[in-house]
N, C-alpha and C positions, 0 to 999 in steps of 0.2 A: 503492498501500501504506501502512495506516495504520502510524503511526510504534511503536515499543513501547518502555515503560518498563520499567526495573529500577530501583528506588531512585529517585537522584538522577539515573541516566543514561539522556539518549533517544538511540534507536536508531536513525536514520532510517530505514533498510530492516529490515524486523521478519526478519531472517535471521542465524543464529548457524550459524558455518562448524564443523559438527562437529570434536572434536580427534580426529586419527588420528595414531596410534604406527606403527612404531617408526619416527621422522622423516618420515612423508610431511605433518602439519603441523606447522612450525615460523615463524620468523621470514617468510619470504618470502610466503606464501601467508596469514598471518594479518594482515600489514599490509596487502596487497592486498586483502584483504575488509574489514577497516577502514575501508581510503580510499575504497571504496563506500557506505561508512551501515553497513554487518555489523558484526557481532561478529567479529573475526579469533580463529582460537584456536588456540594451542601447544600438541601434546601434551606432557606431562613422559615417558610412559612411556620408559623406556630412553635420554634425550634425551641421551647422553655420550658416542652413539657416534662422534662428531666429535673426540674428545678422545684425547691421544697414552696418556695413561694408565686408557684406560676399562677393561681386564681386569683391571689390578693395582688400581687405586685406584678402583673402582667409584662409591662414594657420594659422594667428593668431584670426582670427572668429571661425574655428573650436576648435582650443585648447580652447577656453576662453568657447564656447557654451560645450565642452564634461565635463567643472568643474562644469559650474551651473547645467547641467541635472546630475551629479552626486552627487552634493551636495544637489538638490531639494528633488532627490530621499531619499537620508539619513537621511531629515529632514519628509518625510514621512515615513520610515521604520525602522525597526531593522534588519531585515531579509537579507538574503544573494544576492549580488547585484553583476551583472556582463557584460562588455562590449565586445559586435559584434566586431572583427577588422578587415577587409579584408585585405588580404596581396598584393591584387590589387591595393590598397589606396596608391595615390600618396604621400601622406602625414601620410603614415603607422606607422614611426616610431616616428612621433608628438605625434600620438594618443594615440601607447602604455606608451611610455614616459609618458605623462598626466596620463593615468588610472593608472598605477602604484602610482606613487608622489599622486594620489587621495586616493589612500590607496581602490581601488577596490579589491574584493573578489575572480572576475575569470576574465580572461580575453578568449575568445573564438577565435578562427583563422582560416580562412579557406580563400576561393577563391584564391589557390595558396597554395605552402607549405611553411608553416611558419618556416623553418629550422634554424633561429637565433633568434626566439623570446627570448630564455632565456639568450640571451647577454643584453638584458634591465634589468635582475636582479642585483642586487650588495649585496645580502644577507641579507639583512634586511628585505626585503619585505613579507609581507603576501599575497602576489598576487600568488592565484594558474593560471599554464597556461595550457590551454586545445585548443590541433587542431582539426578543424574540417575536415574529410579525407573522400572522397568516394571510397577507396577501404583498403584491407590490406597489399597493398603492400605500399601505401603511409605511413601506420600509421607506419608499421615497417623503413619506411627510416626517416622518422620526430625522432622514437623515438632512433633511429640509431644512427645519428648525434647528437642528445642533446645528448645519453649519453658520447659518443666521446670526443666531442668538450666542451660541459658544466657538463657535471657530474651531469647531471640534466635527470629525468624520467619526461612524461607528467602525471600531477596530475588524467590525466583523458581523455579518445579519446572518440569526438563524430563523429557517420559514419551516414551519409547523404545517404540516398538513391535518386533515380531518380525519386520519387513522392512528391518532394520538390518543392515550391514554391521560385521567384526567378531565380538566375546565378546557371546552374547547373553543376556539376564535371563529368559530362558525354558527350557523343559522343552523336549526335543526333540516331544515330542507336542504341546506348545502354539502349535507356530507356526505350522502353518496350522489351529488351532479359531480358529473367527468370534470364538467368546469372546473370545481374546484379542486381537483386532487394534486396530488403533492407534483405529481410527475407534470403538471401543466405549471403549477405554481413555482417551483425553481427555474425553469426558464425564464418566465417572466422578471422575477428577482433581481435576477443576474443581469439581465438587460437593464432593470431600473438601475442599477447602481454603476454601469459602464461609464457614463457622463460625467457620474461625480470621483471617479477612479482619473478617466481621463484629464480633467479639470486641475485636478489634485496631487499628482502621479501616487498617491495610497492607494495600495490595492484592500480594497473590500471582500476578504473570502465570504462565499456565500455556504451554507452548513442547511443540509436537507432533513429535516425533524417529523418525526409521526408516523408511523408504523413499520418501520423498518427494521428488520427481525434476523438477516441475516447476512452473509460476506455477498452474497448473489444482490441483494440487495443497495448495500454498500457501492459497490461493482457500478448498478446501476445509474448509482445519482451523480457517482463521481464522472462515469463516461458520461451524465448528462452536462456537466461542467460545476456541478458541485465541489466545494475543495474538502469537505467531511462531512460527515452524520453525526447527529444526537442518536444518541438509542437510552432508551430508560429502560421499560417492560422487561427487557431480555437480561437483566443487570440485577433484577429483584430475586430471582431463584440462583442468589450465589450464597457462597456460606456468609461472606462479607456482608449481605447486605444488611441494614442495620433495622430490619421489619424484624417480627417475630415468626418461628417456624410456622405456627399456625396462619399467619398472612402467606408466605410462601407458598403453603401448602397450597391455598385457595385459588393461586394461578397453576400448580401442579393437577390438581381435579378439575380445573372448569373445562368444559367443552364449548365448542364454537356456539352455540346453541346460548350460552351463560353470558358470551360478555354483549351490554344493550347501552342502549342512552338512557342516561336517566335526567332528569330536571333538579339541579341541584339549587339551595337556597339563596347561591352569589348573583342565579336570574342569566346564568349559563349552562347550557345542556353539558354533559358530561360523560364519557365513556366508563362504564363499572362492570366488575362482575354480580352476575345475579345472588342474591342471596335470601333469607329468609327475610331480613331488615328491611332490603330494598322492597319486598314482597309488599309487607307489612306498612310503610309510608306509602304505597301506591293503594293499599285497600285502606286508605286513612284509619290505620292503628297508631300509627304514632302523633302526638301532637306538641304545639309548640311549648318550650322551657326557658325559662328565664336565661338570657344573653350572659354567658360570665366574659366571653372575652371580648366581645366587636373586634375580630380580627381582620374581618372583610368588609371593604366600605359598601360594598355593595351588598350585602346579605340584604333581604326583608325579613328581619328578626320577627315583627308582628306575625307575619302567615307563613314563617314558614315550618314544616311538620318537624323537623328535628333540627340541630346543632351541628353543622357541617362540621365543626374544630371536636367536637365532642366524637361525633361519629367515628372518624379519621385516626382521633387519638385511641379508642377503642379498640377498632381493627391494627393500629400499627402493634398493640398490646397483645392481640391475637383474640379478643373478646368479639368474633366476628358477630353473635347474636347482637350485637349494641353498636354494629357499623358496620363497614364494607370496606372492600378493595378496590382503589381505580384501577386500571389497565388498558393498555392500547388493545387492538384489533388483534394481533397476532397471540394475546398471551396463553390462549389455549395451547399453543403447540408447544407449549413447555413441558418437559415431563420429568425431569429430573436437578435436582439440586448439585450445583457445580461451581465449583472457587473461579471467582473472575480470572485467574490465569488458564484456567482450564476456558472457560469461557472464551478467553483472547486468541487462544489456540484454535479453538472451531472455525471461529471468524476468520481469522485469516486461511485458514484452508480452504473453506466454502468461499470464500474470495479469489482464491488462485485456485479452485477447480471450476469457477465461472467462468472463466475467459474463453 
């Protein structure tokens, strides 16, 4: 596989491990991926769940936890590390400032348009800024805003298609529409970035994400012009993944028909693995509870049948009767739990054999 360059960072394995909250991708998984030459990514979403004062002191607990996870990862690897910080987080600014202060290599930011992300840089930091978008138009809007207001261009662009897991940047009607497929989005975003590259002389690599499962998928999108790929689902069923064994086994047991689209309290469609909890929500058996966290700005607290943060915390800990697992469209294809090293080895073999 050809190495991926993001600014002055050289990534020998052109794979970014997607950030997965809540507590699915923390220091253990991120460090393991970085040690294999990829970019290991910690998710900042509700990261403070391990802190004793998480509920009573939400803001400080999350700041403290993010610092701890970045430092733990640094102790485990000399590779390249990133943090995924969703725009929709109510503590977005705190998470961005903390990641930059800790000297994180890359910030990946989606779930909204991170139009003001460069404002957090003072000019001395080494942190690279990479927006996650779902259309060429969004890529253009962000790039134009960053250039005009901050004289800064994205260090890379991640374009995430509709086959991804978790919250999706598409309408339900667009998810199965070929016009919104990743195969259409990647070339469109590459074309959108070309004038900016020509004008500035800066290379802005485009990274394909959403539904990428094996080495053949990696080769397909690199041949299409992508500089690399982002993968999340495939890394869940690894020993180093920070989720509970029961969470991982939910992937192992899943069949194709179990992967479905749900309506999330945050106002976006999401792709998850169907279980009793999701069925109970559909049947109206779940009822609104008090919101302890106010973690997502767009969450409809008054009308939501459940707290998304609580459900995802329960799932991360293995309490699947009171939560559920987000997953990409191909999650059902996983059949065993392996090490990150074994997974990367198999991806390389698949890549080579797909030539």
